[in-house]
N, C-alpha and C positions, 0 to 999 in steps of 0.2 A: 195734683196739684206742687208736689215736691219738686218736682223737674223746673216747673216755672219762678221759683222761688232759688236755685242756682247760684250760685254766687262765680264770677270769673275776676281772674288777676288781669285784669286792662287799665293802663296808665295811660291820661290823654294829657299833651302836650298842645293847649289850643294856641299859641304861638311859633310852634312847629312850621319847619317845611311842608308837614303833608298835611293835609285833609286831615279833619277829624273821622272822615270814612277811611281814609285807607290808611291811618294808626290803626283803625279797626280791624281790617280786614288783614290788614300785616300781621300782627298779633295774633288774633285768631290761627291764623294761617301758618306761622309758625309754631304754636305753639302744639296745632294737629300735628304737623312734619316733625317734633322732634315729642312725640308721642305722652307729653304732658295732660293732655286730651285725648285720651284713649278712644281707638271706636265704641261705638256704640251710646257715647255719655249724651245725655240729653241736655242741651243747650239752655239757658234760660229766654223764654220766648221774646219777641222783639220789645212787647209791651214793657216786662221785666229789665231788658239790660237799658232800655234807654232809661229806665229810671234811675239805676244806676249809675250808668254813665253820664248824669242828667243831659241828653242829647235828645233831639227829637224823634221818634218811631218812625219815620221815613228812612231818616238814614240809617235806620239800622235794620231794616227790612232791603234796603237796597243793599248793605255791605251783605246781608246773610243771601239774597239773591244771587249774587257775584261768588261766594264761596260754594255755593250750589252747583252754579256755573260749570266752577274748575273740577269739580268733584273733593270737596272736600267735608263738606255736610249734605246729610238731603231734607228737603224741604217738603210736609205734605199740609196739604188744607187742612185746617181745624186740628194739627199737631204743631207742637215743640220741635225746634230744630235738632236732627242727632249727628252728631259727627260719623261721617262716612266707614263702611269697613276698609280695610288697609288703606287707609288716608297716612297712619304715622310711617313715615321714614326713618329712623333714629342714625343720628349722624353716625359716621364712620368709627371715633372713638366710644359711641355707646356702646358698638356691636361688640358682643363676646364669642368666645368658640364656646360649641358644645361640650357641656361635661361630659368626660371621660365616661363609656358604661362600665358599672360596677354591679359586679353579681348582687344576684338576690339574697337578702339574709331572710335564714329560714328560724336558725335557730340562734336566740341572742343571749350568751350567757353571762354576758358581762357584767360587770358589777355595780352596784352605786345607786340603783334606784330599785322600789318598789314596784307593785304592781298596780301602777296608772288605770288599769281598769276597772279595779276595786276601789277606784276614791268616791266614797260613799254621798253621792252625791244629793240625796234627796234630804239627807241628813243634814248636810250642810246648806241647802237652801231654805230647809226648817229653821236650822240655827240662824242664819243671816238675817229671815224674817222677823225673827225673836228681836235680833238682836237690833235688826232699826226702828222696830213698834218701840223700846224699851230705849234708846236713845235720846240724850238732849240736844236740843241745837246748840249747844256749847261743845259737843262733844264731835263735831264735824268738824271743829277748828283744828288750831295749830295746840290745845293742850296735850299733854300726856307726850310727850317729844320720848321718855325712856320707856313710855310701853303704857296701857291705858290701864287704871286700875283696878278695874274688873276683872281683866286676864291675869293682873300681878296676883292677886288674890285668890284665881282660880289656879297659878300654873301653884302656889305657895302649897295650897292643899292638897294637890292632884300626886306632887315631886314629893311630900312629904310622907301619902301613904306608900306611893309606890316605888319611889328610892329610897328613901331613909334621908329626904333631904333635911338640912335645919337651916332655916332660913325665913325672915321675914319677907312681905313682899315690896318692900322698898328696898330689899336687898335685890330685886330683881329688874332685869334690861333686857325689853324687847329688840332683837336686831334682826337685821335680813337674813337668815340662815347663818350656816357657821361659819361662812366667809367675812362675813363682815363681822360679824364675834371675833374669831382669832385677830384678825385686822385691829381691832379697838381693843383688846386683851395686850397688842405686841405694841404696842404704844404706849396701853396705861404702865407698862412693866417697865419700859424706856423712865415715863417719868419718875416712879418709884427708883430709878439708878439700876436695874438690873441686864447686864450687860450680856453675859452666857447662861446660853438654854439646851437644855437634852434633847432632843428628838428624836422616836423611836425609830431603828432601823432592821427590817423592811417598816416602813411606814408610809405618812403621806410624801409627797415630794414636790409638792407647790409649795413650800417654804417662804414663796419671795414673799407675804407680807410678814414673816419675823424679820428675818435680812434685811432689807427693806430700810427699818427703823434703826438697822442698828446692833441686831442680838447676832453675838456670834453662835454657831447651830453645833452642839457637840454630839454626835451620830452614837446610840449606846444600843447596843444587838439586842436583840429579842429570842427567847428560846421555849419551851416551850410551857413555861410559868410566867412567862411572860417578861416586860423590862428589865436587863440586868440591872437590880437598882444598887449593887455593890460600884457598880462602874460609873453610876448617876454621881454618888458619894466620891468615889475616888477624883473624880474629874474633874471638883468643887465648882461647878453649876451653882447658880442661882436660882434658879426655875428648873419647869419641866414639861412634854406637853405628850401627855398620857393618853392611851386610850384603856384602862385597864382593868374593865367591865370585859370588852372581846375587845382582845387586840385586833386593828389593822391593819394589815390585812389579813394576819394569818388565822387571827380566831383564839388566839391562848388567851387564856386569864390570870390576872397577875395573881400570885399565889396567896393566903394568907402571912407566908413569915416576911417576902418581900412588903403586901402593904406596911405592916406593921414599921419594916424599916424604914421606907419612903417616910411614914409619917414621924420617925423619928427624926431624920435627915430635915425634912421641912422645917419641923421647929428648935433642930439645932443652928440651921443655917438662917433661918429667916425669909427663905424665900418662898415660892409658889410653883402650886403645881398647876394645869391647866387639862381639866378631865374632860376629856370630850366622850359623853354617854350615848354615842349616836345611833345605836339599834339594839342599847339594852332591853327593850319590850317584847323582842325575839327571843323567847329560851325553850329547848326541848326538851334535854334531857339531865337538866341539871336545875336546883333550887335558886329561885331569884338570892344575886349576891347587890346587894345595899351598893350606893357608889359611894367613893372615897369621902365626899363634901362634909359626908356625914358624921365621917370620924375627927375630920378637923377641919371646922367652916372658916377657921378665920385664915387657913395657908391655903387653900383647893377653893378653887374656882371651876365651877360644874358650868357645860357648856351643853345644851341639847336644842335639838329642832325639830318641827313637824313633817320633816324632810323624808323620813324614809316612814313613816308612823301614817302620813295620809299624804302628801303629793312635797318636791321639790319645786314645784311650782308655786304652790303660797309663798316660797319666802319668808315662814315665820320660823325664826328661834329665840333661845332663849340662853341668857348668862344668870349665873348667882354667885356674886362676889363677895368676897371679903372686905368689911371693914375700909381698910387698907388703899384697897384698889378701886373700890365704888364713887369715888369721886374724881380721880383721875378716868373712866371708863364715862361718864357723865361728862365731864370737859372735852372729850375726843368724839363723843358722839351727837354733841351742841355743835360741833366744828364740820361736821359731815354733811348732819340734813335735820330732818324736821323732824324724823323718826321712820315706824313703818306703817302702813296703813289701819287707818282708827276700824275702819268696817269689820277687816277681815280680824282684827284682835279681838275686837268684840264677839264675833259669830264665832274664834276660837274657845271663848269663855261661855258663851251658850252651850257649844256640843260640850265640853270637857264637865260642867257643872250639870248639865243634861243627863249623863252616863252614856248621853251615842257615844261618846271615845272610846271610853274602857270597852263598848258591845263593838265600835268596829274592830277595836284590837284584839277581841277576844275571837271574834270572825276570822280574823286576818291570818293569826296564827293556828286554828286548824285548817284554814288554805298551804298557807307555808311549810308545816308540818309534816303534808301529805307530799309536797314539791320536791322537800329534803328525801322524804323515804323514796319517792321514783329514783331521788340522781343517785342512793346507794343499792337500792336494787337493781338500776341498770349497769351501773361502772363492776360491780359483783359480777353481773351476768356476761359485760363487754368487756371490760379491763379489768379484770383481777388480778395483776400484776399492780396496778396503780394505788399508795394508798391515800387513804381518805381521813382528812383534818380539821380541825377548825368548824366542826360542826352542829356540836352541842348550841348554837345559838346562830342569831342573826341572817341572812338573807343570802349566804357566799358559804362555798366551802374549796377548801387548801385541796385539789389531786395533784399529789407528789407521782409523779412520771418514775418508772423504775431506770430510766439514761435521761443523759442530756442533751437533748433536741436543738438544731441549729431553728432557734424560735421566728426566724423571717419568712424559712422558709415551711415551718408549720403552721406561723396563720394565714402564708399565703395558699398552700393548700385547701385547709381547711375554708379560708374565705370562696373559694371556687366552689366548694359544698356548701355552701351559704350558714359555714357556721364562724362563732368571734367569741370568739374568752380575752380573759384580761391575765396576764404575764405577773408571777412575783418578782422577778426580774425588774420589771418595769417601778417596784416599789424600791428597791431598794440602791440606797445611796454609796454602797461600798462593799467591798470586800467580795469574797468567793460567794455565787448566788447556787450553786451545788446543784441539782439534780432539774430540770424545768419542771416548773408546780403551774398547773392551771388553777386560777381562780375561778372556778364557775358560778357565778347568781345562779340563782333557779327562784328566784323570788318571780316575775315577768315571766315563765315560760311554763305553758300547764303540762299535766305528766305527762300527756302521751308524747309532748314535743321531747320532752323532757329522755323518754325512752327512744325514741326517735334519734335525737340528734348526738345523744350518746354513743348508740351503734354507728352514728357515720362519724364521729371522732375513733372508734377504735377502727374506723376502714382507713382512716386517714393515717392515723398512728403506723397500718400495718404495712404503708407503704414508704414511709421513711426511713 
C-alpha cells in the first residue's frame, strides 16, 4: 500500500501546447533518463496518480502504457508500475570518472576518534526512551536554546565531582561539539575587545575560527612541562587557547608551577584562558588532575564534549563560562541557530544521572589501557629505537623516531602496506620540527592489530 501513495513531482500546464498526457509522458521520461527516478522505483498506481494530478484515470493508464512500450517502465496486471532496469541514462555532465583505487587500510592509527564500535547502544537507547517518557510537550519546542536545564544541571554535578569545575547550571552552554564552542568563544572574546590570543605550537592547525573574527594568533612553544607560560606573559596577549591537562598533540601536562604562573598572569592582565579538556577522562599512570577552571572560574572558559567519551557523531559539547563572557556567548548563539537537538540533550542527561555514563567510562578505560600496553609492548619488540611519549593519558601516543624521514615517502610506503598515521609536523605552526614523530592512535585498533601494525611499521622503516 505504501507504493500506491508515492508522490511524484509533475507539473501540468493546462493551457500549454502539449496535451496533458504528453506532458505526463515527457516529464516521467525525462526524470527516468536523468536518473531522478531510479530503476526499481515503484510508481503510483494509475488511480493514485490521476487523483494527485486531478486528471482522468484512463489518461494516466495510456501514458503508462506508452512508457512501458518504450521500455521506461514495466507494467504487470494487478501491480503498480515500476521504473525499468537500465532505463536511466545520465547526461554527460553528470557522469564522473571512477575514483582512483586506494590501498586497503588495515591498521588505522590516525588520531582523533574513539572506539566507535564500543558506543553504548543499549544504554543510549534506554536513556533515550526514559528521556522521551519524561519530556513534556514544551520540551520539544524552541525553549532551551542555550541548553536544556536538565542537562545543564547534570553536567554541573558531573563536572564538579570529576573535574573540579566550579559553576552553576546557568553558566553552562550546550554546543554542537568543540568546533562550534570555539567559534562562539572567539566571537565572544572579540566582543570583549580582546585582539591577541596565544595558541600552542604544536597544537591545533585549524585556527580559522579565531583569525576569521579578527583575533591575532601568537604562537607559543610547548615542551615537556606544557605550554611555555613565560612566553605567554612576554608576548602581551590577552587570551590563550590551551589544553593544559593533556596537551594536544604532544600529551604533555602543564606543570603545577606553570599553572600558578598562568593564573597569576590572567588575574593581572584581566584576560581569559580557554581550556579544552578534550580527553581528561582517560588517564592511566597518573592521578587525576583537576581542570584549570576550578582554580579561577572568573578567567577560565572550560570546554568539554562527548566526542571522545561517547562519539563525535552526537555533536554534543559544553562550555562553562565566566560571567563576563556568558552574555556575549548567548548573543552569538542566538545569532547562529536555535540550539542543539533537545532529545539528545535529555538522553545524555539521563545517561549521566543514571550512572551509565560513569560505568561506560570505566569500561572504556580498561579497554584503552590494554591497547596502550599492547602498543608499548609492540614498540619495545619491533622498534626499540623509538622513544614513546605522551602515553600516561588520552587515546594516542607520540612515537619519536631516531631520524628525520621523508614523511611523504614514509606515508606512501606505509599506505601500500595498509598503515596510516598522523604526523607531529602537521600540527607544528612553525620552526624546526626535529626528528620524525608519529602520533599513534590506539583507541580504535584491537590489541592483535596493534601488534601486527607496529611490526609492519618496523618493516616499513627498515626499507627507508
